[in-house]
DRENDOSE-952734 format. One record per residue (C-alpha): residue number from 1; x, y, z; residue in one letter. Coordinates in nm, 3 decimals. Layout:
<rs>
NUM, X, Y, Z, a
...
</rs>
This chain:
<rs>
1, 6.174, 4.932, 2.554, m
2, 6.246, 4.562, 2.651, l
3, 5.913, 4.543, 2.786, a
4, 5.716, 4.661, 2.496, r
5, 5.911, 4.436, 2.278, q
6, 5.831, 4.116, 2.516, q
7, 5.480, 4.236, 2.484, g
8, 5.489, 4.222, 2.122, i
9, 5.619, 3.879, 2.112, a
10, 5.383, 3.764, 2.361, l
11, 5.117, 3.883, 2.134, v
12, 5.276, 3.717, 1.851, y
13, 5.302, 3.379, 2.051, v
14, 4.927, 3.410, 2.136, l
15, 4.826, 3.499, 1.780, l
16, 5.017, 3.197, 1.664, l
17, 4.896, 2.973, 1.913, f
18, 4.535, 3.077, 1.811, s
19, 4.587, 2.964, 1.492, v
20, 4.759, 2.647, 1.541, i
21, 4.454, 2.594, 1.786, t
22, 4.184, 2.654, 1.506, v
23, 4.383, 2.457, 1.243, m
24, 4.393, 2.161, 1.463, a
25, 4.019, 2.198, 1.568, s
26, 3.944, 2.199, 1.228, q
27, 4.147, 1.894, 1.142, m
28, 3.999, 1.703, 1.425, i
29, 3.642, 1.776, 1.320, i
30, 3.714, 1.684, 0.956, g
31, 3.870, 1.354, 1.086, l
32, 3.574, 1.303, 1.291, m
33, 3.337, 1.364, 1.017, n
34, 3.528, 1.146, 0.776, q
35, 3.514, 0.882, 1.048, t
36, 3.177, 0.903, 1.078, r
37, 3.103, 0.876, 0.716, h
38, 3.338, 0.571, 0.678, s
39, 3.173, 0.424, 0.971, s
40, 2.813, 0.496, 0.801, h
41, 2.913, 0.354, 0.483, y
42, 3.058, 0.033, 0.617, l
43, 2.751, -0.029, 0.831, e
44, 2.520, 0.042, 0.493, r
45, 2.774, -0.215, 0.306, s
46, 2.718, -0.459, 0.585, q
47, 2.355, -0.391, 0.578, a
48, 2.353, -0.451, 0.221, r
49, 2.514, -0.780, 0.218, l
50, 2.259, -0.900, 0.491, y
51, 1.970, -0.787, 0.242, a
52, 2.148, -0.973, -0.047, l
53, 2.218, -1.277, 0.159, g
54, 1.860, -1.311, 0.247, v
55, 1.756, -1.234, -0.143, e
56, 1.966, -1.559, -0.231, q
57, 1.819, -1.739, 0.073, y
58, 1.465, -1.682, -0.078, l
59, 1.582, -1.758, -0.427, a
60, 1.705, -2.099, -0.296, t
61, 1.345, -2.146, -0.095, v
62, 1.147, -2.051, -0.431, l
63, 1.396, -2.280, -0.638, e
64, 1.337, -2.590, -0.368, a
65, 0.966, -2.498, -0.406, n
66, 0.925, -2.524, -0.787, a
67, 1.167, -2.833, -0.808, q
68, 0.940, -3.016, -0.545, d
69, 0.625, -2.952, -0.772, d
70, 0.805, -3.050, -1.097, l
71, 0.878, -3.377, -0.902, k
72, 0.528, -3.438, -0.804, k
73, 0.400, -3.325, -1.141, q
74, 0.138, -3.107, -0.944, r
75, 0.216, -2.725, -0.997, r
76, 0.054, -2.548, -0.713, v
77, 0.182, -2.239, -0.528, d
78, -0.054, -2.167, -0.201, a
79, -0.008, -1.948, 0.100, l
80, 0.051, -2.259, 0.330, a
81, 0.399, -2.317, 0.159, e
82, 0.737, -2.261, 0.280, a
83, 0.784, -1.937, 0.069, w
84, 0.512, -1.775, 0.195, n
85, 0.708, -1.551, 0.456, l
86, 0.494, -1.231, 0.590, t
87, 0.650, -1.024, 0.811, a
88, 0.927, -1.238, 0.936, v
89, 1.218, -1.127, 1.138, a
90, 1.577, -1.284, 1.172, f
91, 1.834, -1.204, 1.436, e
92, 2.182, -1.164, 1.283, l
93, 2.508, -1.068, 1.441, e
94, 2.481, -0.685, 1.531, q
95, 2.201, -0.649, 1.341, g
96, 1.852, -0.803, 1.182, s
97, 1.646, -0.843, 0.875, v
98, 1.280, -0.828, 0.806, e
99, 1.130, -1.020, 0.526, i
100, 0.787, -1.013, 0.345, s
101, 0.737, -1.239, 0.043, v
102, 0.438, -1.140, -0.218, q
103, 0.320, -1.385, -0.495, d
104, 0.305, -1.118, -0.763, e
105, 0.073, -1.346, -0.983, q
106, -0.193, -1.339, -0.707, g
107, -0.251, -0.969, -0.805, l
108, -0.375, -0.814, -1.136, l
109, -0.084, -0.730, -1.369, n
110, -0.138, -0.393, -1.538, m
111, 0.071, -0.544, -1.868, n
112, -0.229, -0.780, -1.929, n
113, -0.424, -0.473, -2.065, l
114, -0.139, -0.414, -2.345, a
115, -0.206, -0.783, -2.469, a
116, -0.353, -0.841, -2.813, q
117, -0.579, -1.101, -2.726, n
118, -0.865, -1.192, -2.509, t
119, -0.642, -1.155, -2.196, l
120, -0.671, -0.780, -2.242, a
121, -1.065, -0.788, -2.243, v
122, -1.087, -1.031, -1.949, q
123, -0.810, -0.833, -1.739, s
124, -0.988, -0.508, -1.829, l
125, -1.316, -0.641, -1.687, r
126, -1.150, -0.752, -1.364, i
127, -0.960, -0.429, -1.341, f
128, -1.326, -0.216, -1.364, q
129, -1.463, -0.455, -1.119, n
130, -1.203, -0.381, -0.882, l
131, -1.209, -0.030, -0.897, l
132, -1.582, -0.047, -0.828, v
133, -1.542, -0.235, -0.552, n
134, -1.289, 0.016, -0.410, h
135, -1.547, 0.307, -0.500, s
136, -1.321, 0.430, -0.791, m
137, -1.422, 0.537, -1.129, d
138, -1.395, 0.195, -1.385, p
139, -1.355, 0.445, -1.643, n
140, -0.967, 0.471, -1.497, l
141, -0.938, 0.121, -1.657, a
142, -0.928, 0.230, -1.999, y
143, -0.695, 0.520, -1.917, r
144, -0.440, 0.295, -1.777, v
145, -0.496, 0.099, -2.083, q
146, -0.415, 0.350, -2.337, d
147, -0.105, 0.446, -2.115, w
148, 0.027, 0.072, -2.165, v
149, -0.100, -0.035, -2.524, d
150, 0.143, 0.039, -2.839, s
151, -0.110, 0.239, -3.026, d
152, -0.208, 0.633, -2.982, r
153, -0.582, 0.566, -3.039, e
154, -0.794, 0.671, -2.758, v
155, -1.017, 0.395, -2.623, s
156, -1.366, 0.454, -2.461, s
157, -1.315, 0.706, -2.184, q
158, -0.923, 0.687, -2.211, g
159, -0.659, 0.935, -2.233, a
160, -0.382, 0.952, -2.478, e
161, -0.111, 1.239, -2.584, d
162, -0.351, 1.513, -2.661, n
163, -0.492, 1.494, -2.286, t
164, -0.148, 1.496, -2.141, y
165, 0.025, 1.710, -2.348, l
166, -0.218, 1.968, -2.196, l
167, -0.049, 1.922, -1.843, a
168, 0.197, 2.146, -1.683, s
169, 0.460, 2.027, -1.716, p
170, 0.320, 1.825, -2.047, a
171, 0.428, 1.475, -2.110, y
172, 0.302, 1.195, -2.326, r
173, 0.176, 0.858, -2.245, t
174, 0.442, 0.582, -2.248, a
175, 0.260, 0.346, -2.491, n
176, 0.442, 0.009, -2.349, t
177, 0.418, -0.211, -2.071, t
178, 0.493, -0.041, -1.696, m
179, 0.809, -0.130, -1.544, t
180, 0.686, 0.011, -1.176, s
181, 0.317, 0.075, -1.027, l
182, 0.448, 0.431, -0.974, s
183, 0.370, 0.501, -1.340, e
184, 0.015, 0.505, -1.234, l
185, 0.114, 0.867, -1.034, r
186, 0.066, 0.969, -1.402, l
187, -0.272, 0.877, -1.506, i
188, -0.500, 1.144, -1.511, q
189, -0.749, 1.116, -1.249, g
190, -0.587, 0.846, -1.069, w
191, -0.451, 0.997, -0.770, f
192, -0.748, 1.248, -0.742, n
193, -0.935, 0.938, -0.595, q
194, -0.874, 0.672, -0.291, s
195, -0.620, 0.522, -0.503, s
196, -0.416, 0.405, -0.221, h
197, -0.686, 0.115, -0.127, s
198, -0.657, -0.053, -0.465, v
199, -0.241, -0.048, -0.491, m
200, -0.203, -0.334, -0.289, p
201, -0.390, -0.574, -0.532, e
202, -0.201, -0.486, -0.862, l
203, 0.135, -0.549, -1.007, s
204, 0.339, -0.440, -1.316, a
205, 0.493, -0.747, -1.433, l
206, 0.717, -0.795, -1.740, p
207, 0.519, -1.048, -1.904, d
208, 0.158, -1.114, -1.932, t
209, 0.044, -1.340, -1.641, t
210, -0.284, -1.513, -1.500, r
211, -0.412, -1.446, -1.162, i
212, -0.332, -1.748, -0.910, n
213, -0.661, -1.840, -0.742, i
214, -0.435, -1.997, -0.442, n
215, -0.289, -1.673, -0.341, t
216, -0.513, -1.397, -0.483, a
217, -0.597, -1.164, -0.202, p
218, -0.998, -1.142, -0.136, r
219, -1.052, -0.815, -0.343, d
220, -0.915, -0.969, -0.647, v
221, -1.106, -1.288, -0.607, l
222, -1.431, -1.054, -0.553, l
223, -1.333, -0.874, -0.855, a
224, -1.277, -1.214, -1.083, l
225, -1.665, -1.153, -1.139, s
226, -1.938, -0.912, -1.055, n
227, -2.166, -1.197, -0.968, q
228, -1.928, -1.372, -0.705, l
229, -2.059, -1.324, -0.351, s
230, -1.835, -1.259, -0.024, t
231, -1.977, -1.614, 0.080, a
232, -1.835, -1.766, -0.230, q
233, -1.472, -1.607, -0.200, v
234, -1.491, -1.744, 0.138, d
235, -1.549, -2.079, 0.009, d
236, -1.242, -2.058, -0.220, i
237, -1.020, -1.935, 0.061, i
238, -1.145, -2.230, 0.259, q
239, -1.073, -2.464, -0.024, q
240, -0.731, -2.364, -0.095, r
241, -0.610, -2.327, 0.268, q
242, -0.422, -2.662, 0.316, t
243, -0.313, -2.824, -0.009, q
244, -0.413, -2.558, -0.268, g
245, -0.668, -2.586, -0.584, i
246, -0.482, -2.747, -0.874, d
247, -0.725, -2.745, -1.139, s
248, -1.013, -2.573, -1.271, m
249, -1.236, -2.901, -1.229, e
250, -1.125, -2.878, -0.858, a
251, -1.215, -2.519, -0.805, l
252, -1.549, -2.563, -0.981, l
253, -1.626, -2.896, -0.745, n
254, -1.686, -2.633, -0.473, i
255, -2.055, -2.650, -0.452, p
256, -2.120, -2.247, -0.427, s
257, -1.973, -2.184, -0.733, l
258, -2.191, -2.391, -0.959, k
259, -2.368, -2.072, -1.082, p
260, -2.069, -1.897, -1.174, q
261, -1.878, -2.142, -1.356, a
262, -1.914, -1.994, -1.700, n
263, -1.746, -1.657, -1.548, d
264, -1.482, -1.854, -1.348, l
265, -1.392, -2.064, -1.695, q
266, -1.342, -1.714, -1.882, a
267, -1.141, -1.551, -1.603, a
268, -0.748, -1.556, -1.665, p
269, -0.674, -1.823, -1.349, l
270, -0.395, -2.030, -1.291, t
271, -0.288, -2.247, -1.002, f
272, 0.090, -2.182, -0.967, y
273, 0.309, -1.875, -0.979, s
274, 0.627, -1.776, -1.180, q
275, 0.664, -1.412, -1.050, h
276, 0.742, -1.329, -0.657, f
277, 0.875, -1.023, -0.493, s
278, 1.027, -0.973, -0.145, a
279, 1.064, -0.662, 0.074, r
280, 1.361, -0.678, 0.277, i
281, 1.503, -0.444, 0.547, k
282, 1.838, -0.510, 0.694, a
283, 1.954, -0.363, 0.998, r
284, 2.353, -0.362, 1.090, f
285, 2.413, -0.158, 1.400, r
286, 2.248, 0.184, 1.370, d
287, 2.196, 0.141, 0.997, t
288, 1.918, 0.028, 0.767, e
289, 1.900, -0.056, 0.427, y
290, 1.562, -0.145, 0.235, e
291, 1.528, -0.317, -0.069, m
292, 1.257, -0.484, -0.302, r
293, 1.364, -0.770, -0.520, s
294, 1.163, -0.963, -0.799, w
295, 1.185, -1.318, -0.879, f
296, 1.116, -1.522, -1.162, q
297, 1.094, -1.892, -1.151, v
298, 1.134, -2.071, -1.523, s
299, 0.934, -2.334, -1.666, d
300, 1.230, -2.561, -1.580, r
301, 1.217, -2.456, -1.204, g
302, 1.526, -2.235, -1.203, e
303, 1.460, -1.891, -1.028, v
304, 1.626, -1.561, -1.174, f
305, 1.643, -1.238, -1.005, i
306, 1.496, -0.968, -1.263, t
307, 1.545, -0.630, -1.115, h
308, 1.561, -0.454, -0.768, r
309, 1.429, -0.127, -0.597, e
310, 1.652, 0.015, -0.307, v
311, 1.482, 0.266, -0.051, g
312, 1.166, 0.283, 0.148, s
313, 0.890, 0.089, -0.030, p
314, 0.567, 0.262, -0.203, m
315, 0.348, 0.062, 0.026, n
316, 0.498, -0.031, 0.320, p
317, 0.462, -0.363, 0.513, v
318, 0.692, -0.316, 0.798, w
319, 0.410, -0.134, 1.028, s
320, 0.259, -0.502, 1.028, q
321, 0.339, -0.718, 1.331, g
322, 0.683, -0.891, 1.287, v
323, 0.694, -1.251, 1.401, s
324, 1.032, -1.403, 1.547, a
325, 1.144, -1.699, 1.293, l
</rs>
């Protein structure tokens, strides 16, 4: 009888020990998960602070550049200047940052198509040239214009609400300016073509803008006029390499451009920029933080950060070689 009672007591002790062991294991696992989550949160917070620090550094560089231009009374933004950081890496304590700065005014602003003046006509023509040069349907330009303009009237080969309400799920045109190029995904027929090739030449800025001849990519320069040749574009790129081009007169002084003087004078061009963006990827230990920031430079040379996007960019630049600074 005593032996039986001792056996039952032993079973109870073993059962209690098993329960305590399971509970202790769960507590340890929970504590480990909580510690891991806290560690990841702290690492991400530090990586974010690195990214914000770089953002402030870039704002300082842009402001110094603008103030220097105002002092010299020569407003030019060219690729040879200090602000043009392309795939540059900084090593930091227990981490690093990678930066790539883009002059957004070197690109074609989609919101120009909503302008109520000749800027819309000029920008539409350039957009069509750009689409043709990328083997895309030039009529897509009308659909983008219908997306951003304020009316609900269908332009030539365009599309308004009646088209998009037939989609599944149904939706309407924005009929206001774009806040992000991701809206192009909603344009009928846009992603049925090789649209990825033209995306790097486009922007969506809060204001109507002119194209900076000093920073525009080759494809944008070619689209300024369907009469421009690659040799003429090469001459523009060669001329702007050092000090930049500071006036229409200086641009038209390039001998090969004389035949296209009227087209270039009619194009929406400028020689300096007020809108820039930066892709920033910060790393702290094993955690990465990616961010894109937009900067606006005022007429007085002050720099404001207008908005940010957090996460992987739609068009990654990090696959390019990174040079150490």
